[in-house]
C-alpha positions as CSV (number, residue, x, y, z in Angstrom):
1,M,113.2,94.8,92.2
2,L,116.1,94.4,94.5
3,R,114.5,97.7,96.5
4,T,111.1,95.9,96.8
5,L,112.8,92.9,98.2
6,V,114.5,94.5,100.9
7,Y,111.7,96.6,101.6
8,C,109.5,93.6,102.1
9,I,111.6,91.9,104.8
10,K,108.2,92.7,107.1
11,P,105.0,92.2,105.3
12,K,104.0,95.0,103.1
13,S,100.7,95.9,101.7
14,K,100.6,96.6,97.8
15,A,100.0,100.1,98.2
16,D,103.1,100.3,100.8
17,I,105.2,99.0,98.3
18,L,104.0,101.2,95.5
19,S,104.3,104.3,97.3
20,N,108.0,103.3,98.3
21,L,109.0,102.9,94.9
22,G,107.3,106.4,94.0
23,L,104.5,105.0,92.0
24,K,100.4,105.3,92.1
25,N,98.2,102.4,93.4
26,T,97.4,101.1,90.2
27,T,96.7,97.5,88.9
28,N,99.0,98.1,85.7
29,N,101.9,99.6,88.4
30,F,101.6,96.5,90.7
31,Q,101.8,93.9,87.7
32,R,105.0,95.7,86.3
33,A,106.7,96.2,89.5
34,I,105.9,93.7,91.7
35,G,104.7,90.6,89.4
36,P,107.9,89.3,88.1
37,A,109.2,89.0,91.7
38,L,106.0,86.9,92.6
39,E,106.3,85.0,89.3
40,L,110.0,84.0,90.3
41,E,108.8,83.5,94.0
42,W,111.1,86.2,95.4
43,L,107.9,87.5,97.0
44,E,104.7,85.8,98.2
45,M,101.3,86.6,99.4
46,T,100.6,86.4,103.4
47,N,97.3,85.4,102.4
48,P,97.4,83.3,99.0
49,E,93.7,81.9,99.6
50,S,92.4,85.4,99.2
51,P,94.6,87.4,96.8
52,N,92.4,90.5,96.7
53,S,91.7,90.7,100.1
54,L,92.3,94.3,101.8
55,E,94.6,92.5,104.4
56,Q,96.5,91.1,101.8
57,R,100.7,91.8,102.5
58,Y,103.6,90.7,100.4
59,V,106.9,89.5,102.0
60,I,110.1,88.4,100.8
61,T,110.5,84.4,100.4
62,E,113.9,82.7,101.5
63,E,114.6,82.3,97.8
64,G,114.2,86.3,97.4
65,K,116.6,86.6,100.5
66,R,119.3,84.1,98.6
67,V,119.1,86.7,95.6
68,V,119.4,89.8,97.9
69,K,122.5,88.2,99.5
70,T,124.3,87.2,96.0
71,I,123.9,90.9,95.0
């Protein structure tokens, strides 16, 4: 998860994040790899009103940055 947080300093798409982790772009991989960070509010959507938008990106939150600094 730390690798994903650091990678998402700039907004990244779901496909970009999964590719960076060496995973195929599937819903299951996304939920396992990114889901916990979203639930903990370490990552956030750039367009939360349209979660399924093709333009959706994910970016680290201030809380996520604090987590990265403490490790």
